[in-house]
gemmi code that builds the backbone of each chain (N, CA, C; Angstrom):
import gemmi

chains = {
    "A": [
        ("MET", (169.009, 11.207, -61.473), (169.410, 11.981, -60.310), (169.528, 13.466, -60.676)),
        ("ARG", (169.132, 14.294, -59.708), (169.119, 15.739, -59.984), (169.972, 16.478, -58.942)),
        ("ALA", (170.783, 17.401, -59.418), (171.615, 18.210, -58.512), (171.242, 19.683, -58.660)),
        ("LEU", (171.188, 20.371, -57.528), (170.910, 21.804, -57.514), (172.156, 22.548, -57.066)),
        ("LEU", (172.550, 23.557, -57.823), (173.644, 24.447, -57.416), (173.001, 25.759, -56.966)),
        ("LEU", (173.034, 26.002, -55.674), (172.397, 27.185, -55.106), (173.457, 28.272, -54.946)),
        ("LEU", (173.475, 29.189, -55.902), (174.546, 30.189, -55.936), (174.264, 31.360, -55.014)),
        ("GLY", (175.336, 31.884, -54.422), (175.209, 33.090, -53.603), (175.446, 34.314, -54.470)),
        ("CYS", (175.541, 35.461, -53.811), (175.866, 36.700, -54.513), (177.190, 36.502, -55.250)),
        ("PRO", (177.293, 36.884, -56.524), (178.502, 36.551, -57.291), (179.684, 37.490, -57.094)),
        ("GLU", (179.738, 38.191, -55.965), (180.829, 39.167, -55.788), (182.184, 38.520, -55.516)),
        ("VAL", (182.217, 37.239, -55.148), (183.506, 36.564, -54.938), (183.842, 35.768, -56.216)),
        ("PRO", (184.960, 36.093, -56.860), (185.246, 35.541, -58.187), (185.278, 34.013, -58.298)),
        ("VAL", (185.694, 33.305, -57.258), (185.825, 31.842, -57.411), (184.480, 31.130, -57.600)),
        ("GLN", (183.375, 31.786, -57.228), (182.096, 31.070, -57.242), (181.746, 30.451, -58.602)),
        ("THR", (181.783, 31.247, -59.665), (181.323, 30.753, -60.966), (182.208, 29.604, -61.460)),
        ("GLY", (183.532, 29.769, -61.338), (184.451, 28.726, -61.807), (184.261, 27.416, -61.057)),
        ("ILE", (184.134, 27.512, -59.724), (183.964, 26.304, -58.903), (182.602, 25.651, -59.183)),
        ("ALA", (181.587, 26.467, -59.377), (180.257, 25.910, -59.665), (180.272, 25.131, -60.982)),
        ("LEU", (180.919, 25.695, -61.995), (180.992, 24.994, -63.288), (181.868, 23.740, -63.182)),
        ("TYR", (182.908, 23.807, -62.357), (183.786, 22.649, -62.169), (183.006, 21.494, -61.524)),
        ("ILE", (182.221, 21.813, -60.500), (181.399, 20.779, -59.845), (180.344, 20.250, -60.827)),
        ("ALA", (179.750, 21.165, -61.591), (178.721, 20.758, -62.561), (179.286, 19.785, -63.586)),
        ("ASN", (180.525, 20.015, -63.999), (181.170, 19.130, -64.981), (181.256, 17.701, -64.442)),
        ("LYS", (181.654, 17.595, -63.173), (181.780, 16.287, -62.540), (180.402, 15.625, -62.369)),
        ("LEU", (179.427, 16.445, -62.005), (178.067, 15.928, -61.837), (177.517, 15.398, -63.159)),
        ("LYS", (177.773, 16.130, -64.238), (177.298, 15.689, -65.566), (177.944, 14.363, -65.935)),
        ("ASP", (179.246, 14.231, -65.629), (179.947, 12.969, -65.915), (179.311, 11.798, -65.175)),
        ("GLU", (178.757, 12.099, -63.992), (178.114, 11.042, -63.202), (176.652, 10.825, -63.604)),
        ("GLY", (176.165, 11.599, -64.563), (174.810, 11.409, -65.068), (173.737, 12.237, -64.386)),
        ("PHE", (174.140, 13.229, -63.590), (173.150, 14.099, -62.934), (172.559, 15.101, -63.931)),
        ("GLU", (171.294, 15.441, -63.705), (170.706, 16.628, -64.337), (171.118, 17.784, -63.411)),
        ("VAL", (171.689, 18.845, -63.963), (172.204, 19.923, -63.103), (171.386, 21.204, -63.306)),
        ("ILE", (170.849, 21.694, -62.187), (170.047, 22.920, -62.220), (170.737, 23.959, -61.338)),
        ("SER", (170.811, 25.162, -61.839), (171.469, 26.217, -61.076), (170.452, 27.289, -60.690)),
        ("ALA", (170.449, 27.654, -59.411), (169.545, 28.708, -58.938), (170.368, 29.829, -58.327)),
        ("GLY", (169.939, 31.053, -58.535), (170.682, 32.177, -57.966), (170.032, 33.495, -58.307)),
        ("THR", (170.749, 34.564, -58.008), (170.276, 35.894, -58.388), (170.444, 36.029, -59.911)),
        ("PRO", (169.766, 36.991, -60.548), (169.946, 37.153, -61.994), (171.422, 37.305, -62.395)),
        ("SER", (172.228, 38.041, -61.610), (173.644, 38.218, -61.960), (174.416, 36.908, -61.865)),
        ("ALA", (174.201, 36.159, -60.807), (174.907, 34.884, -60.621), (174.568, 33.916, -61.760)),
        ("ILE", (173.294, 33.875, -62.126), (172.836, 32.991, -63.208), (173.420, 33.434, -64.552)),
        ("ASN", (173.419, 34.752, -64.795), (173.929, 35.243, -66.078), (175.424, 34.979, -66.245)),
        ("LEU", (176.185, 35.022, -65.149), (177.615, 34.687, -65.235), (177.788, 33.236, -65.689)),
        ("MET", (176.949, 32.363, -65.183), (177.003, 30.946, -65.571), (176.576, 30.785, -67.032)),
        ("ARG", (175.490, 31.458, -67.404), (174.967, 31.352, -68.778), (176.020, 31.785, -69.807)),
        ("VAL", (176.713, 32.883, -69.500), (177.720, 33.415, -70.424), (178.905, 32.448, -70.536)),
        ("ALA", (179.250, 31.800, -69.409), (180.393, 30.881, -69.420), (180.041, 29.518, -70.027)),
        ("ASP", (178.758, 29.217, -70.116), (178.331, 27.890, -70.589), (177.225, 28.027, -71.642)),
        ("PRO", (177.554, 28.676, -72.776), (176.493, 28.997, -73.750), (175.843, 27.763, -74.383)),
        ("LYS", (176.580, 26.660, -74.432), (175.984, 25.467, -75.065), (175.328, 24.530, -74.059)),
        ("LYS", (175.207, 24.995, -72.817), (174.605, 24.181, -71.740), (175.324, 22.847, -71.588)),
        ("THR", (176.632, 22.905, -71.681), (177.451, 21.701, -71.507), (177.395, 21.235, -70.058)),
        ("TYR", (177.355, 22.184, -69.133), (177.420, 21.847, -67.707), (176.084, 22.021, -66.981)),
        ("ILE", (175.352, 23.047, -67.352), (174.108, 23.364, -66.640), (172.918, 23.117, -67.575)),
        ("ASP", (171.961, 22.317, -67.090), (170.795, 22.006, -67.927), (169.764, 23.131, -67.901)),
        ("SER", (169.537, 23.681, -66.701), (168.561, 24.770, -66.637), (168.818, 25.677, -65.435)),
        ("TYR", (168.155, 26.818, -65.435), (168.372, 27.853, -64.418), (167.045, 28.263, -63.775)),
        ("MET", (167.147, 28.681, -62.526), (165.959, 29.180, -61.820), (166.364, 30.396, -60.993)),
        ("GLU", (165.474, 31.326, -60.870), (165.706, 32.454, -59.960), (165.577, 31.885, -58.540)),
        ("ILE", (166.415, 32.338, -57.623), (166.540, 31.677, -56.310), (165.232, 31.669, -55.496)),
        ("GLU", (164.483, 32.759, -55.527), (163.240, 32.781, -54.731), (162.190, 31.857, -55.336)),
        ("ARG", (162.180, 31.745, -56.658), (161.241, 30.817, -57.322), (161.592, 29.378, -56.940)),
        ("CYS", (162.914, 29.111, -56.869), (163.388, 27.774, -56.492), (162.877, 27.402, -55.089)),
        ("ILE", (163.047, 28.330, -54.137), (162.599, 28.079, -52.756), (161.078, 27.915, -52.727)),
        ("ASP", (160.394, 28.745, -53.494), (158.937, 28.695, -53.528), (158.444, 27.353, -54.065)),
        ("GLN", (159.085, 26.887, -55.143), (158.665, 25.609, -55.738), (158.997, 24.439, -54.820)),
        ("MET", (160.125, 24.523, -54.107), (160.453, 23.467, -53.133), (159.406, 23.447, -52.024)),
        ("GLY", (159.024, 24.639, -51.562), (158.023, 24.748, -50.503), (156.668, 24.214, -50.944)),
        ("ASP", (156.355, 24.377, -52.223), (155.084, 23.872, -52.765), (155.158, 22.384, -53.103)),
        ("GLY", (156.341, 21.794, -52.996), (156.523, 20.375, -53.339), (156.578, 20.126, -54.842)),
        ("LYS", (156.814, 21.186, -55.630), (156.844, 21.034, -57.092), (158.252, 20.784, -57.613)),
        ("PHE", (159.247, 20.993, -56.769), (160.638, 20.840, -57.213), (161.467, 20.298, -56.056)),
        ("ASP", (162.387, 19.373, -56.387), (163.313, 18.867, -55.371), (164.581, 18.388, -56.093)),
        ("ALA", (165.631, 18.142, -55.328), (166.887, 17.654, -55.903), (167.459, 16.576, -54.982)),
        ("ASP", (168.205, 15.635, -55.552), (168.835, 14.589, -54.734), (169.991, 15.154, -53.925)),
        ("VAL", (170.631, 16.164, -54.481), (171.730, 16.814, -53.772), (171.695, 18.317, -54.070)),
        ("SER", (171.886, 19.118, -53.026), (171.894, 20.585, -53.199), (173.212, 21.143, -52.686)),
        ("PHE", (173.938, 21.797, -53.567), (175.202, 22.446, -53.199), (174.915, 23.918, -52.892)),
        ("GLY", (175.184, 24.323, -51.667), (175.025, 25.740, -51.323), (176.382, 26.420, -51.409)),
        ("PHE", (176.482, 27.456, -52.215), (177.737, 28.222, -52.358), (177.677, 29.378, -51.365)),
        ("VAL", (178.540, 29.291, -50.351), (178.408, 30.189, -49.207), (179.676, 31.026, -49.013)),
        ("HIS", (179.522, 32.345, -49.031), (180.667, 33.188, -48.667), (180.232, 34.323, -47.755)),
        ("LYS", (178.949, 34.293, -47.374), (178.459, 35.252, -46.377), (177.244, 34.641, -45.695)),
        ("ASP", (176.804, 35.312, -44.647), (175.707, 34.792, -43.824), (174.465, 34.433, -44.649)),
        ("SER", (174.111, 35.250, -45.629), (172.876, 34.978, -46.374), (172.951, 33.631, -47.118)),
        ("GLY", (174.132, 33.271, -47.603), (174.294, 31.976, -48.284), (173.980, 30.820, -47.351)),
        ("LEU", (174.454, 30.967, -46.103), (174.177, 29.942, -45.076), (172.663, 29.842, -44.839)),
        ("GLN", (171.989, 30.992, -44.794), (170.542, 30.998, -44.513), (169.757, 30.328, -45.640)),
        ("PHE", (170.155, 30.563, -46.883), (169.465, 29.912, -48.005), (169.724, 28.400, -47.985)),
        ("LEU", (170.954, 27.993, -47.700), (171.244, 26.552, -47.641), (170.454, 25.887, -46.503)),
        ("ALA", (170.359, 26.552, -45.356), (169.593, 25.997, -44.225), (168.128, 25.808, -44.615)),
        ("THR", (167.611, 26.721, -45.405), (166.212, 26.629, -45.851), (166.029, 25.431, -46.778)),
        ("VAL", (166.946, 25.285, -47.722), (166.881, 24.146, -48.647), (167.062, 22.829, -47.883)),
        ("ALA", (167.919, 22.834, -46.862), (168.140, 21.605, -46.084), (166.848, 21.148, -45.406)),
        ("VAL", (165.984, 22.102, -45.031), (164.697, 21.742, -44.417), (163.672, 21.343, -45.483)),
        ("LEU", (163.621, 22.063, -46.586), (162.575, 21.836, -47.592), (162.849, 20.634, -48.487)),
        ("SER", (164.118, 20.299, -48.707), (164.461, 19.252, -49.662), (164.619, 17.897, -48.969)),
        ("SER", (164.287, 16.840, -49.702), (164.512, 15.483, -49.167), (165.933, 15.020, -49.489)),
        ("GLY", (166.655, 15.819, -50.260), (168.003, 15.438, -50.697), (169.097, 15.813, -49.706)),
        ("THR", (170.339, 15.595, -50.137), (171.518, 15.831, -49.295), (172.036, 17.260, -49.479)),
        ("PRO", (172.230, 18.008, -48.386), (172.836, 19.335, -48.537), (174.368, 19.255, -48.463)),
        ("ILE", (175.026, 20.013, -49.303), (176.493, 20.114, -49.269), (176.852, 21.596, -49.301)),
        ("ALA", (177.749, 22.003, -48.393), (178.155, 23.415, -48.361), (179.531, 23.567, -49.003)),
        ("ILE", (179.617, 24.463, -49.972), (180.893, 24.833, -50.580), (181.184, 26.250, -50.079)),
        ("VAL", (182.162, 26.358, -49.189), (182.372, 27.628, -48.484), (183.705, 28.247, -48.902)),
        ("PHE", (183.686, 29.529, -49.196), (184.882, 30.237, -49.673), (184.794, 31.696, -49.236)),
        ("GLY", (185.760, 32.489, -49.670), (185.763, 33.904, -49.276), (186.567, 34.123, -48.006)),
        ("ARG", (186.624, 35.377, -47.575), (187.488, 35.745, -46.441), (186.984, 35.211, -45.098)),
        ("GLU", (185.686, 34.918, -45.018), (185.134, 34.412, -43.741), (184.857, 32.921, -43.797)),
        ("ALA", (185.569, 32.216, -44.696), (185.239, 30.797, -44.941), (185.334, 29.925, -43.695)),
        ("GLU", (186.361, 30.140, -42.892), (186.535, 29.266, -41.724), (185.388, 29.470, -40.715)),
        ("GLU", (185.074, 30.724, -40.399), (183.996, 31.014, -39.440), (182.659, 30.477, -39.968)),
        ("LEU", (182.397, 30.715, -41.247), (181.124, 30.259, -41.817), (181.025, 28.735, -41.831)),
        ("SER", (182.138, 28.065, -42.158), (182.083, 26.590, -42.202), (181.845, 26.045, -40.794)),
        ("ASN", (182.430, 26.656, -39.762), (182.168, 26.211, -38.388), (180.703, 26.407, -38.016)),
        ("GLU", (180.158, 27.533, -38.440), (178.747, 27.808, -38.132), (177.834, 26.802, -38.836)),
        ("ILE", (178.175, 26.454, -40.060), (177.355, 25.477, -40.789), (177.418, 24.118, -40.089)),
        ("LYS", (178.623, 23.718, -39.675), (178.762, 22.425, -38.978), (177.941, 22.406, -37.691)),
        ("GLU", (177.853, 23.550, -37.027), (177.084, 23.620, -35.770), (175.573, 23.649, -36.003)),
        ("THR", (175.152, 24.236, -37.123), (173.706, 24.443, -37.292), (173.024, 23.438, -38.224)),
        ("LEU", (173.740, 22.871, -39.186), (173.089, 21.959, -40.132), (173.559, 20.526, -39.912)),
        ("ASP", (172.611, 19.652, -39.572), (172.954, 18.242, -39.369), (173.221, 17.584, -40.729)),
        ("ASN", (174.109, 16.646, -40.733), (174.379, 15.824, -41.924), (174.718, 16.629, -43.175)),
        ("CYS", (175.386, 17.745, -42.993), (175.769, 18.553, -44.152), (177.278, 18.431, -44.362)),
        ("LEU", (177.678, 17.917, -45.507), (179.100, 17.851, -45.834), (179.581, 19.284, -46.105)),
        ("VAL", (180.673, 19.670, -45.474), (181.180, 21.044, -45.644), (182.578, 20.990, -46.254)),
        ("LEU", (182.744, 21.608, -47.407), (184.068, 21.721, -48.030), (184.402, 23.207, -48.063)),
        ("TRP", (185.536, 23.573, -47.481), (185.824, 25.009, -47.414), (187.292, 25.312, -47.671)),
        ("ALA", (187.534, 26.524, -48.142), (188.888, 27.055, -48.289), (188.776, 28.577, -48.305)),
        ("LYS", (189.765, 29.207, -47.659), (189.733, 30.678, -47.577), (190.298, 31.241, -48.882)),
        ("VAL", (189.529, 31.169, -49.936), (189.983, 31.651, -51.240), (188.991, 32.680, -51.782)),
        ("VAL", (189.524, 33.634, -52.528), (188.684, 34.684, -53.108), (188.835, 34.714, -54.637)),
        ("HIS", (190.098, 34.783, -55.100), (190.361, 34.879, -56.544), (190.878, 33.575, -57.146)),
        ("ASN", (191.666, 32.832, -56.380), (192.302, 31.629, -56.911), (191.608, 30.376, -56.354)),
        ("PRO", (190.936, 29.631, -57.215), (190.106, 28.525, -56.705), (190.847, 27.221, -56.398)),
        ("MET", (192.174, 27.166, -56.618), (192.855, 25.867, -56.614), (192.780, 25.112, -55.276)),
        ("GLU", (192.865, 25.837, -54.159), (192.805, 25.155, -52.859), (191.428, 24.511, -52.647)),
        ("LEU", (190.397, 25.214, -53.085), (189.040, 24.662, -52.955), (188.846, 23.507, -53.950)),
        ("LYS", (189.402, 23.650, -55.121), (189.320, 22.575, -56.136), (189.926, 21.281, -55.582)),
        ("LYS", (191.049, 21.441, -54.874), (191.732, 20.275, -54.300), (190.804, 19.539, -53.319)),
        ("LYS", (190.099, 20.295, -52.496), (189.157, 19.685, -51.533), (188.017, 18.979, -52.277)),
        ("ILE", (187.562, 19.607, -53.346), (186.458, 19.026, -54.125), (186.923, 17.727, -54.794)),
        ("ASP", (188.169, 17.728, -55.259), (188.708, 16.530, -55.924), (188.853, 15.342, -54.968)),
        ("GLU", (188.868, 15.631, -53.659), (188.968, 14.525, -52.699), (187.671, 13.706, -52.642)),
        ("VAL", (186.561, 14.303, -53.121), (185.307, 13.536, -53.194), (185.343, 12.767, -54.512)),
        ("ASP", (185.382, 11.460, -54.401), (185.541, 10.633, -55.582), (184.298, 10.694, -56.485)),
        ("ARG", (183.128, 10.431, -55.885), (181.866, 10.482, -56.635), (180.820, 11.187, -55.782)),
        ("TRP", (180.119, 12.168, -56.369), (179.082, 12.873, -55.607), (177.950, 11.917, -55.257)),
        ("ALA", (177.680, 10.973, -56.143), (176.584, 10.022, -55.885), (176.824, 9.258, -54.580)),
        ("SER", (178.096, 9.093, -54.182), (178.397, 8.315, -52.973), (178.079, 9.088, -51.681)),
        ("VAL", (177.875, 10.404, -51.767), (177.559, 11.163, -50.545), (176.043, 11.409, -50.374)),
        ("LEU", (175.240, 10.875, -51.292), (173.795, 11.083, -51.184), (173.238, 10.334, -49.985)),
        ("LYS", (172.116, 10.879, -49.444), (171.418, 10.214, -48.318), (170.979, 8.831, -48.780)),
        ("ARG", (171.154, 7.873, -47.940), (170.698, 6.513, -48.275), (169.285, 6.308, -47.769)),
    ],
    "B": [
        ("MET", (145.833, 33.461, -53.332), (147.221, 33.896, -53.209), (147.361, 35.008, -52.161)),
        ("GLY", (148.443, 34.965, -51.381), (148.644, 35.945, -50.314), (148.931, 37.334, -50.866)),
        ("LYS", (148.763, 38.331, -50.005), (149.049, 39.717, -50.401), (150.526, 39.869, -50.734)),
        ("CYS", (150.831, 40.748, -51.669), (152.204, 40.961, -52.097), (152.892, 41.951, -51.134)),
        ("ILE", (153.934, 41.492, -50.454), (154.619, 42.346, -49.467), (155.138, 43.641, -50.102)),
        ("GLU", (155.668, 43.506, -51.319), (156.245, 44.692, -51.969), (155.228, 45.817, -52.164)),
        ("LYS", (153.945, 45.435, -52.264), (152.910, 46.459, -52.484), (152.303, 46.954, -51.179)),
        ("MET", (152.746, 46.376, -50.049), (152.193, 46.795, -48.757), (153.013, 47.976, -48.221)),
        ("SER", (152.423, 48.698, -47.278), (153.229, 49.784, -46.704), (153.958, 49.225, -45.483)),
        ("TYR", (155.229, 48.983, -45.642), (156.012, 48.387, -44.553), (157.126, 49.339, -44.130)),
        ("GLU", (157.628, 49.064, -42.939), (158.729, 49.864, -42.398), (159.946, 48.951, -42.327)),
        ("ILE", (161.118, 49.442, -42.730), (162.347, 48.648, -42.589), (162.974, 49.013, -41.249)),
        ("MET", (162.993, 48.052, -40.337), (163.476, 48.301, -38.978), (164.979, 48.085, -38.864)),
        ("LEU", (165.510, 47.211, -39.720), (166.941, 46.872, -39.681), (167.320, 46.432, -41.084)),
        ("LYS", (168.513, 46.817, -41.552), (168.876, 46.370, -42.900), (170.329, 45.922, -42.972)),
        ("ASN", (170.633, 45.125, -43.991), (171.990, 44.599, -44.241), (172.585, 43.944, -42.987)),
        ("ALA", (171.783, 43.215, -42.270), (172.223, 42.607, -41.005), (172.512, 41.121, -41.188)),
        ("LEU", (173.088, 40.524, -40.140), (173.207, 39.071, -40.096), (171.841, 38.526, -39.675)),
        ("PHE", (171.564, 37.284, -40.033), (170.284, 36.691, -39.669), (170.114, 36.669, -38.149)),
        ("LYS", (171.199, 36.381, -37.431), (171.135, 36.336, -35.970), (170.752, 37.717, -35.410)),
        ("GLU", (171.292, 38.771, -36.017), (170.968, 40.129, -35.547), (169.489, 40.453, -35.794)),
        ("SER", (168.998, 40.029, -36.952), (167.590, 40.332, -37.250), (166.676, 39.526, -36.329)),
        ("SER", (167.051, 38.270, -36.033), (166.241, 37.447, -35.118), (166.222, 38.065, -33.723)),
        ("ASP", (167.394, 38.510, -33.259), (167.472, 39.142, -31.934), (166.625, 40.420, -31.884)),
        ("PHE", (166.663, 41.175, -32.972), (165.884, 42.414, -33.030), (164.393, 42.107, -32.871)),
        ("ILE", (163.921, 41.090, -33.589), (162.495, 40.724, -33.522), (162.133, 40.260, -32.106)),
        ("ARG", (163.009, 39.439, -31.520), (162.738, 38.945, -30.157), (162.644, 40.095, -29.150)),
        ("LYS", (163.528, 41.067, -29.311), (163.577, 42.169, -28.326), (162.488, 43.221, -28.543)),
        ("ASN", (161.965, 43.319, -29.749), (161.077, 44.441, -30.058), (159.651, 44.034, -30.450)),
        ("SER", (159.250, 42.827, -30.093), (157.889, 42.396, -30.440), (157.100, 42.068, -29.181)),
        ("GLU", (155.784, 42.268, -29.272), (154.932, 41.931, -28.117), (154.895, 40.420, -27.915)),
        ("ILE", (154.654, 39.677, -28.994), (154.640, 38.207, -28.923), (155.548, 37.687, -30.039)),
        ("VAL", (156.312, 36.628, -29.740), (157.183, 36.035, -30.769), (156.743, 34.587, -31.015)),
        ("TYR", (156.507, 34.275, -32.277), (156.185, 32.908, -32.679), (157.379, 32.354, -33.451)),
        ("TYR", (157.482, 31.008, -33.483), (158.605, 30.384, -34.184), (158.104, 29.413, -35.243)),
        ("VAL", (158.741, 29.478, -36.423), (158.334, 28.611, -37.538), (159.576, 28.036, -38.226)),
        ("GLU", (159.319, 27.045, -39.098), (160.397, 26.458, -39.906), (160.687, 27.380, -41.102)),
        ("PRO", (161.895, 27.305, -41.664), (162.129, 28.038, -42.923), (161.221, 27.479, -44.014)),
        ("GLY", (160.859, 28.328, -44.944), (159.978, 27.899, -46.035), (158.525, 28.236, -45.752)),
        ("PHE", (158.202, 28.563, -44.481), (156.823, 28.952, -44.153), (156.519, 30.281, -44.838)),
        ("LYS", (155.303, 30.346, -45.404), (154.946, 31.533, -46.176), (154.162, 32.540, -45.331)),
        ("VAL", (154.641, 33.774, -45.289), (153.875, 34.867, -44.687), (153.556, 35.842, -45.823)),
        ("PHE", (152.283, 36.125, -46.008), (151.799, 36.838, -47.190), (152.319, 36.080, -48.418)),
        ("ASP", (153.096, 36.720, -49.308), (153.513, 35.998, -50.521), (154.958, 35.516, -50.441)),
        ("ARG", (155.610, 35.642, -49.285), (157.044, 35.325, -49.200), (157.324, 34.136, -48.284)),
        ("ARG", (158.189, 33.249, -48.736), (158.642, 32.160, -47.881), (159.811, 32.670, -47.037)),
        ("LEU", (159.799, 32.328, -45.769), (160.853, 32.799, -44.878), (162.112, 31.964, -45.067)),
        ("ILE", (163.238, 32.653, -45.033), (164.551, 32.046, -45.252), (165.326, 32.114, -43.945)),
        ("GLY", (166.050, 31.033, -43.611), (166.940, 31.119, -42.455), (167.095, 29.819, -41.696)),
        ("VAL", (168.056, 29.836, -40.784), (168.299, 28.685, -39.907), (167.162, 28.637, -38.880)),
        ("PRO", (166.507, 27.481, -38.747), (165.418, 27.417, -37.762), (165.939, 27.456, -36.329)),
        ("PRO", (165.113, 27.924, -35.367), (163.737, 28.418, -35.541), (163.720, 29.874, -36.000)),
        ("ILE", (162.777, 30.185, -36.878), (162.677, 31.554, -37.400), (161.617, 32.322, -36.590)),
        ("PRO", (162.023, 33.420, -35.933), (161.040, 34.174, -35.155), (160.182, 35.103, -36.028)),
        ("ILE", (158.922, 35.199, -35.638), (158.020, 36.193, -36.249), (157.408, 36.971, -35.092)),
        ("GLY", (157.536, 38.289, -35.136), (156.968, 39.119, -34.078), (155.558, 39.562, -34.448)),
        ("VAL", (154.682, 39.537, -33.451), (153.306, 39.974, -33.701), (152.879, 40.950, -32.603)),
        ("GLY", (152.224, 41.999, -33.018), (151.685, 42.973, -32.065), (150.267, 43.354, -32.464)),
        ("ASN", (149.687, 44.309, -31.757), (148.301, 44.723, -32.046), (148.101, 45.187, -33.481)),
        ("ASP", (149.136, 45.842, -34.016), (148.956, 46.377, -35.369), (150.076, 45.992, -36.342)),
        ("TYR", (150.870, 45.004, -35.989), (151.979, 44.663, -36.902), (152.337, 43.172, -36.888)),
        ("ILE", (153.037, 42.791, -37.962), (153.732, 41.502, -38.055), (155.167, 41.870, -38.412)),
        ("MET", (156.143, 41.368, -37.648), (157.540, 41.708, -37.911), (158.289, 40.441, -38.319)),
        ("LEU", (158.977, 40.499, -39.443), (159.674, 39.295, -39.920), (160.989, 39.645, -40.607)),
        ("THR", (161.805, 38.602, -40.833), (163.088, 38.784, -41.510), (162.955, 38.417, -42.977)),
        ("TYR", (163.466, 39.282, -43.825), (163.516, 39.011, -45.259), (164.995, 38.969, -45.644)),
        ("VAL", (165.466, 37.813, -46.162), (166.889, 37.660, -46.488), (167.095, 37.820, -47.993)),
        ("LYS", (168.011, 38.720, -48.359), (168.358, 38.905, -49.775), (169.773, 38.370, -49.974)),
        ("PRO", (170.022, 37.597, -51.041), (171.329, 36.959, -51.212), (172.517, 37.924, -51.137)),
        ("CYS", (172.409, 39.093, -51.721), (173.555, 40.005, -51.772), (173.545, 41.052, -50.658)),
        ("TYR", (172.415, 41.253, -50.006), (172.308, 42.381, -49.068), (172.024, 41.984, -47.622)),
        ("GLY", (171.926, 40.699, -47.352), (171.747, 40.243, -45.978), (170.306, 40.283, -45.493)),
        ("ALA", (170.174, 40.334, -44.173), (168.847, 40.227, -43.563), (168.240, 41.605, -43.288)),
        ("PHE", (166.945, 41.714, -43.568), (166.182, 42.939, -43.321), (165.029, 42.584, -42.388)),
        ("VAL", (164.778, 43.457, -41.416), (163.583, 43.259, -40.587), (162.491, 44.182, -41.130)),
        ("LEU", (161.379, 43.571, -41.528), (160.252, 44.348, -42.048), (159.112, 44.350, -41.036)),
        ("LYS", (158.548, 45.530, -40.818), (157.375, 45.651, -39.958), (156.185, 45.916, -40.881)),
        ("LEU", (155.291, 44.920, -40.929), (154.164, 44.962, -41.867), (152.868, 45.194, -41.108)),
        ("PRO", (151.852, 45.739, -41.785), (150.563, 45.904, -41.097), (149.983, 44.533, -40.715)),
        ("ARG", (149.420, 44.439, -39.526), (148.857, 43.172, -39.047), (147.705, 42.722, -39.951)),
        ("ASP", (147.654, 41.441, -40.168), (146.569, 40.830, -40.927), (146.143, 39.613, -40.097)),
        ("ASP", (144.889, 39.642, -39.589), (144.456, 38.593, -38.647), (144.519, 37.191, -39.243)),
        ("GLU", (144.213, 37.083, -40.520), (144.264, 35.764, -41.178), (145.700, 35.212, -41.161)),
        ("GLU", (146.665, 36.077, -41.451), (148.080, 35.665, -41.433), (148.514, 35.295, -40.012)),
        ("VAL", (148.067, 36.082, -39.046), (148.446, 35.813, -37.651), (147.925, 34.446, -37.224)),
        ("GLU", (146.709, 34.103, -37.636), (146.168, 32.777, -37.286), (147.027, 31.674, -37.890)),
        ("LYS", (147.440, 31.844, -39.137), (148.318, 30.846, -39.798), (149.646, 30.724, -39.052)),
        ("ILE", (150.180, 31.858, -38.622), (151.462, 31.865, -37.888), (151.318, 31.105, -36.563)),
        ("LYS", (150.203, 31.328, -35.862), (149.975, 30.653, -34.568), (149.906, 29.145, -34.759)),
        ("VAL", (149.215, 28.710, -35.803), (149.081, 27.263, -36.080), (150.464, 26.671, -36.375)),
        ("GLU", (151.246, 27.390, -37.171), (152.586, 26.911, -37.549), (153.515, 26.867, -36.330)),
        ("ASP", (153.392, 27.855, -35.450), (154.191, 27.904, -34.221), (153.894, 26.673, -33.354)),
        ("LYS", (152.612, 26.317, -33.258), (152.207, 25.155, -32.464), (152.800, 23.890, -33.084)),
        ("LYS", (152.725, 23.794, -34.413), (153.275, 22.622, -35.128), (154.780, 22.519, -34.879)),
        ("TYR", (155.448, 23.662, -34.965), (156.908, 23.685, -34.773), (157.257, 23.220, -33.355)),
        ("ASP", (156.511, 23.729, -32.392), (156.750, 23.391, -30.991), (156.553, 21.896, -30.755)),
        ("GLN", (155.454, 21.340, -31.296), (155.168, 19.907, -31.103), (156.232, 19.049, -31.760)),
        ("LYS", (156.612, 19.404, -32.971), (157.617, 18.631, -33.721), (158.947, 18.590, -32.959)),
        ("HIS", (159.359, 19.722, -32.444), (160.671, 19.784, -31.811), (160.658, 19.293, -30.372)),
        ("ARG", (159.482, 19.350, -29.737), (159.365, 18.775, -28.406), (159.495, 17.258, -28.531)),
        ("LYS", (158.844, 16.721, -29.575), (158.897, 15.283, -29.835), (160.346, 14.860, -30.071)),
        ("THR", (161.066, 15.632, -30.859), (162.467, 15.313, -31.169), (163.310, 15.307, -29.894)),
        ("ARG", (163.039, 16.307, -29.027), (163.822, 16.399, -27.793), (163.595, 15.209, -26.865)),
        ("HIS", (162.355, 14.610, -26.927), (162.050, 13.504, -26.024), (162.499, 12.160, -26.565)),
        ("LYS", (162.980, 12.109, -27.801), (163.391, 10.839, -28.405), (164.537, 10.214, -27.640)),
    ],
}
model = gemmi.Model(1)
for chain_id, residues in chains.items():
    chain = gemmi.Chain(chain_id)
    for i, (resn, *xyz) in enumerate(residues, 1):
        res = gemmi.Residue()
        res.name, res.seqid = resn, gemmi.SeqId(i, " ")
        for name, pos in zip(("N", "CA", "C"), xyz):
            atom = gemmi.Atom()
            atom.name, atom.element = name, gemmi.Element(name[0])
            atom.pos, atom.b_iso = gemmi.Position(*pos), 0.0
            res.add_atom(atom)
        chain.add_residue(res)
    model.add_chain(chain)
structure = gemmi.Structure()
structure.add_model(model)
structure.setup_entities()
């Protein structure tokens, strides 16, 4: 099983910590974990995980979309990290191109509005959200309520 | 391989916008508007966004939204390319048929 972490712009501090936290759980469940994002978002992950304990490989976000569009790359589950409109747009694109399950991890100051918009626009997308910017604990609590990521995959 | 947008002479009509704002701009300022799924490639770029994604076409231009993760949506006005316009028309027809079928289910 393969999981994709689709990172947004890394200007909100909780993103990197939450992404690595989810990756840790995914690795425990036996997923191959791939992270896609801007060069800055990817480099923050690389620096925090030098031994590739959590992330197996990285892709630049436009290359990821391009390869999905060409049918050369896909994932069983794609986590979109959303804290602004552009994050929602990238997740919506992956939801169309991928045969896997989309999951939205929403945070930042506009988390509630963005999570409502995702629920309205993306069918069958699990949305976990918390209005957090610096302290990830409220979002971590929501993530911990999902017992196994494998159980939310499309059947 | 399609032409590289970055090397074309394009005009930025709107920048750092929400996707909805860029879509509205294209709808209001184009002669003809076609609709496609996200991931459809125009020149060398795949379009990003919540479907349906509008593409504006006129006598001498193609207008589309380019989404950057950190900077939001940009509306680019590119020189018209007849080959690209034909691809867009075919994709618009496919999109229309697919979603008409869904609506009748």
